[in-house]
N, C-alpha and C positions, 0 to 999 in steps of 0.2 A: 451548916453555918457554925455549929459549935466547934467543928474541927478547925475552921479558919481562926476562930477566936482563941482557941487553946494553943495552936501551933505558932502563933505570932505572924503567920502568913497574912492574916487579915490586916495587920498594921503595916506590913511591907508593901502590899498591893498598890496603894496610892503613890508611894514613892517610886515604885517600879514603873508605873504608868507615866509619871513625870519624867523619868530618865529615858524612857523608850522614845519619846517624841524627838528630842534633839539628836539622838543616835540614828534614828530612822531618817531624819532629814539629812544628816551628813552622808549616809550611804546613798540616798536617792540623788543628792547633788553630785556625788562622785560618779554615779552611774550615768547621769545626764551629760556631764561634761566629758566623761571618758569615751562615750560612744559616738562623738561627733567629729572624730578625726583630728584631734589635737596633734600638732606637729606636721600635718599634711602640707601646709603651705611651704614649709622648709623643703620637703621632698620634691614638691612641684618646682620650686626654684632651682634645686640642684639638677633635676632632670632637664629642665628647660635650658640650663647653661650648656648642656652637651648636645642640644638639638642643632641641626644645621639651619641655615637661613631658609632653605626651601621648605623644610618641615614646619618652621615657624610661620611661613606664609600660608601653607596649607591649613594649619590650625587656625590662623586668623580668618581665612576665607570661610572655614566651617563655622566659626563663631559668628561672623557677620551674617551668614545665611540663617543661622538659628535666631539671631536677633531680629532679622527681617520677618521670619515666620511668626515669632512671638508678637511682634508689633502688629502684623496683620490679624492675628487671632484676637488681640486686645481691641483692635479697631472694630471688629465684628460684634463684639459684645455690647 
């Protein structure tokens, strides 16, 4: 304890703890938003623009089937 008091580190610790909180929050928020696929809708729109009508119909049919399966699962609960 005497080392902290004589080195000035003891006075700096509360200030460091106060500064660590906002910095940690900034890094956590960046990590949360960075990992969720920002920019992905733009890529999906570009790739869908190059899809043929048959491919789009197949994708629609798959999605409709998935919606039906999920609706049946929700009705069973």
